[in-house]
C-alpha positions as CSV (number, residue, x, y, z in Angstrom):
1,M,50.4,93.0,95.9
2,D,53.5,94.3,94.1
3,S,54.7,97.5,92.3
4,A,56.6,97.6,89.1
5,G,57.5,99.9,86.2
6,T,57.4,99.0,82.5
7,S,60.8,100.4,81.8
8,D,64.2,99.6,83.4
9,W,65.1,103.3,84.1
10,H,65.0,103.0,87.9
11,I,65.5,99.4,88.7
12,G,66.6,99.0,92.3
13,E,65.9,102.7,93.4
14,A,63.9,103.9,96.2
15,P,60.7,105.9,95.4
16,D,61.2,109.6,94.9
17,A,62.0,111.5,98.2
18,R,59.2,113.9,97.7
19,M,56.6,110.9,97.3
20,R,58.0,109.4,100.6
21,R,57.5,112.6,102.3
22,V,54.0,112.9,101.1
23,A,53.2,109.3,102.0
24,A,54.7,109.7,105.5
25,R,52.5,112.8,106.1
26,H,49.5,110.4,105.4
27,G,50.9,107.7,107.8
28,L,52.3,105.4,105.0
29,I,55.7,103.8,104.7
30,Y,56.8,103.8,101.0
31,D,60.1,102.0,101.0
32,H,60.0,99.4,98.3
33,R,62.7,99.2,95.5
34,S,61.8,99.7,91.9
35,R,61.6,96.5,89.7
36,Q,60.6,96.1,86.1
37,F,57.4,94.4,85.1
38,L,58.0,91.1,83.5
39,R,55.8,89.2,80.9
40,R,55.3,86.4,83.5
41,D,53.7,88.8,85.8
42,L,50.7,88.8,83.7
43,D,50.4,84.9,84.5
44,Y,51.0,85.5,88.3
45,F,48.7,88.5,89.1
46,D,44.9,88.6,88.7
47,L,44.9,92.3,88.2
48,V,47.3,94.7,86.8
49,I,46.8,98.4,87.1
50,A,48.7,101.0,85.1
51,M,49.1,104.6,86.0
52,D,48.8,106.1,82.5
53,R,47.9,105.3,79.0
54,D,51.5,104.7,77.8
55,N,52.2,102.1,80.5
56,R,48.9,100.5,79.8
57,A,49.9,100.2,76.3
58,S,53.2,98.7,77.1
59,L,51.5,96.2,79.4
60,L,48.8,95.3,76.6
61,A,51.7,94.7,74.2
62,M,53.3,92.1,76.5
63,A,50.0,90.2,76.9
64,N,49.9,86.9,75.1
65,S,46.2,86.2,75.4
66,E,42.9,88.0,75.7
67,E,42.7,86.6,79.2
68,Q,45.8,88.5,80.1
69,R,44.6,91.7,78.4
70,Q,41.4,91.5,80.4
71,K,43.5,91.9,83.7
72,I,45.0,95.3,82.6
73,F,43.3,98.5,83.7
74,L,44.0,102.1,84.2
75,L,44.0,103.2,87.8
76,R,41.8,106.1,87.2
77,E,39.1,104.0,85.6
78,F,38.1,103.5,89.3
79,D,38.5,107.3,90.2
80,P,35.1,108.9,90.4
81,Q,36.8,112.1,89.0
82,G,38.7,110.1,86.4
83,G,37.3,108.1,83.5
84,P,38.0,105.3,81.1
85,N,41.1,107.0,79.7
86,A,42.3,109.2,82.5
87,S,45.9,108.9,83.6
88,V,47.5,109.6,86.9
89,P,49.5,112.9,86.4
90,D,53.2,112.6,86.5
91,P,54.4,114.8,89.4
92,Y,58.0,114.7,88.7
93,Y,58.4,118.3,87.5
94,S,55.8,119.9,89.8
95,G,57.4,119.9,93.3
96,V,56.0,118.5,96.5
97,D,52.4,119.9,95.8
98,G,52.3,117.8,92.7
99,F,53.1,114.8,94.7
100,E,50.3,115.5,97.2
101,E,48.0,116.0,94.1
102,V,48.9,112.4,92.9
103,Y,48.4,111.1,96.4
104,Q,44.9,112.4,96.4
105,V,44.2,111.0,92.9
106,V,45.5,107.6,93.9
107,E,43.6,107.5,97.1
108,R,40.4,108.2,95.4
109,A,41.1,105.7,92.6
110,V,42.2,102.9,95.0
111,T,38.9,103.6,97.2
112,G,37.0,103.1,93.9
113,L,39.0,100.0,93.0
114,F,38.4,98.4,96.3
115,D,34.6,99.2,96.0
116,H,34.7,97.6,92.6
117,L,36.5,94.5,93.8
118,H,34.1,94.2,96.7
119,Q,31.0,94.5,94.5
120,S,32.4,92.1,92.0
121,K,33.1,89.5,94.9
122,D,29.4,90.0,96.0
123,G,28.2,89.4,92.5
124,S,26.5,92.6,92.3
125,R,28.6,94.0,89.3
């Protein structure tokens, strides 16, 4: 598992302090450093999850094959309150409450993703 952005704006930076505070309230340590997603990552990872439609479009543009494109999903595709084109909202300008909202969205979607992976592994999907 890894985390990366499609742009080079924040390479080497720690996550936003507000997100780290929200994560800590939920018992998570969120201390990785930002890196940029690379074209070769599409060969290495079995699943690539984008937070929003713009990032998904950037990832799809990097793909060299249909096999690589089939690995790319929006996170909220797995959110029961999301949908096939729903994006995770950007909390940057909304204060700590926006980061809490994003945490809740991501938690729901990741739970849905795990359920999907478990069902796929069992062959029931």
